[in-house]
C-alpha positions, -999 to +999 in steps of 0.1 A: +621+360-020+656+359-036+667+388-057+673+364-089+636+354-084+623+388-082+643+397-114+630+368-131+594+376-122+599+412-132+611+402-166+584+378-171+557+405-162+574+429-186+570+403-212+532+400-203+536+364-194+504+349-178+506+345-140+505+306-142+534+306-168+553+327-144+548+301-118+557+273-140+589+290-153+600+298-115+592+262-107+614+249-134+642+268-126+637+256-088+638+219-103+671+227-119+683+240-086+672+208-070+692+188-094+724+207-089+719+211-053+725+248-051+712+283-060+704+289-098+723+320-092+755+301-091+748+280-122+769+286-153+757+281-189+774+249-190+755+238-160+723+246-179+735+227-209+743+197-186+707+199-172+694+198-208+716+168-216+703+150-183+666+157-196+676+144-231+696+113-220+670+101-197+660+066-211+624+079-208+630+111-228+618+119-262+633+144-286+611+157-313+619+180-343+599+213-340+602+229-376+569+248-377+581+273-353+613+288-370+630+287-402+660+305-389+671+280-362+667+243-353+640+238-328+633+207-307+610+196-280+625+174-252+599+153-233+612+138-201+613+134-166+629+163-143+649+155-111+618+161-091+600+132-111+577+156-130+572+150-167+582+182-186+581+195-222+610+217-229+613+238-261+648+246-272+664+263-301+699+256-316+717+281-335+755+274-341+769+262-308+744+281-286+713+262-272+684+284-258+656+273-238+625+288-252+599+273-227+595+247-202+563+232-189+546+203-172+529+178-195+492+179-197+473+147-187+470+139-224+506+144-231+516+123-201+493+092-214+508+096-248+545+098-235+538+066-211+525+048-242+556+056-263+581+048-235+561+019-221+558+033-187 
């Protein structure tokens, strides 16, 4: 296990994230590494922003407002396909010029069906 993965898991455990959530977060970081074909440790903030743009610009992606979760920052849900061909929901927050990933997870079966109906695939 890499030092970066060990630190990430430690941080998630300190925050009391469920074991399945930890697995999903580590998996999403791994998918981002596959997209860039290099270790996440070598990725910059700009790389992460580029990955979010990739998810957002996918012709099958959908962006939804998420106003119910914050009154101090803009929040959005990105629904799209990752580089590994998995359908994801990524919650992001935008404050000034900063974009922050709140969470990322696989779509549920019901969410996948709704996404496929909306995108025609």
